[in-house]
C-alpha positions in Angstrom: -0.1 -0.2 0.5 1.1 3.8 -0.7 2.7 6.0 1.8 -0.3 8.7 0.7 -3.1 5.7 0.5 -2.3 4.4 4.0 -2.1 7.9 5.1 -5.6 8.5 4.3 -7.3 4.8 5.8 -5.4 5.9 8.9 -7.1 9.5 9.1 -10.5 8.0 7.8 -10.3 5.1 10.7 -9.3 7.7 12.9 -12.2 10.1 12.2 -14.8 7.2 12.3 -13.4 6.4 16.0 -13.8 10.2 16.6 -17.6 10.3 15.4 -17.7 7.7 18.3 -17.1 9.8 20.7 -13.9 7.2 21.5 -10.3 7.6 22.1 -7.6 5.4 20.6 -7.3 4.0 24.2 -10.7 2.9 24.4 -10.6 1.2 21.1 -7.8 -0.6 21.8 -9.5 -1.8 25.2 -12.3 -3.2 23.6 -10.7 -4.6 20.7 -8.5 -6.3 23.5 -11.2 -7.7 25.5 -13.5 -8.6 22.5 -11.2 -9.8 20.5 -8.0 -10.9 22.5 -5.7 -7.6 20.8 -3.1 -6.1 22.0 -3.8 -3.6 24.6 -1.1 -1.0 23.3 -2.2 2.1 21.5 1.2 2.6 19.3 0.3 -1.4 17.9 -2.7 -0.2 16.6 -1.2 3.0 15.7 1.6 0.9 13.8 -0.5 -1.1 11.8 -2.6 2.1 10.7 0.4 3.8 9.6 2.0 0.9 7.9 -1.2 0.1 6.1 -0.9 -3.3 7.5 -4.2 -4.2 9.0 -5.2 -7.2 8.1 -9.0 -7.7 6.5 -10.2 -9.9 9.6 -8.9 -7.3 11.9 -10.8 -4.4 10.4 -13.4 -5.9 10.5 -12.9 -6.2 14.3 -12.0 -2.5 14.5 -15.4 -1.9 12.2 -17.5 -4.3 15.0 -16.2 -2.5 18.1 -17.3 1.2 16.6 -20.8 -0.6 16.1 -20.2 -0.5 12.3 -20.4 -3.6 9.4 -17.6 -3.7 6.4 -19.8 -4.3 3.5 -18.1 -5.1 -0.2 -18.9 -3.0 -2.9 -19.1 -3.8 -6.5 -17.0 -1.2 -8.9 -19.2 -1.0 -11.8 -17.3 0.8 -15.0 -19.3 4.5 -16.2 -19.2 2.7 -19.9 -20.0 -1.2 -18.5 -18.6 -2.9 -20.9 -17.6 -6.1 -22.0 -13.7 -6.7 -22.3 -12.8 -9.9 -24.6 -9.8 -12.1 -25.2 -9.6 -14.1 -28.2 -11.5 -17.1 -26.0 -13.6 -15.5 -23.7 -15.6 -12.5 -22.8 -15.3 -10.5 -19.4 -18.0 -8.9 -17.9 -16.0 -6.5 -15.9 -18.9 -5.0 -13.7 -18.9 -8.7 -12.5 -15.4 -9.1 -12.2 -13.8 -6.2 -10.3 -14.4 -5.2 -6.4 -13.5 -1.4 -5.8 -14.0 -0.4 -2.2 -15.6 -1.4 1.4 -18.3 0.7 2.7 -18.6 1.0 6.3 -22.2 1.4 7.6 -23.9 1.4 10.9 -24.3 -2.1 12.1 -28.4 -3.0 12.5 -29.3 -3.5 16.3 
């Protein structure tokens, strides 16, 4: 992950933490209690800074903040079909661009 992309992700995660009225310390404590994470704020901070948070960790982080991660298909503007000599590939069905953080249902 590029440094700029990692920084954008880090800032986005920190904004979700702030929106929920929590501190990094509170989030880390919840992660430690719920999922057995290290109770060290620098560990989470470092993963966010490096962009090395695993998908399962992102799901757990979203959960303690009260969110779900939802996969969203990337739909190209022209929704074209790309072809190779032996097959056609539906671009819309073949690519996933991002995950959306959404409030978890209660």
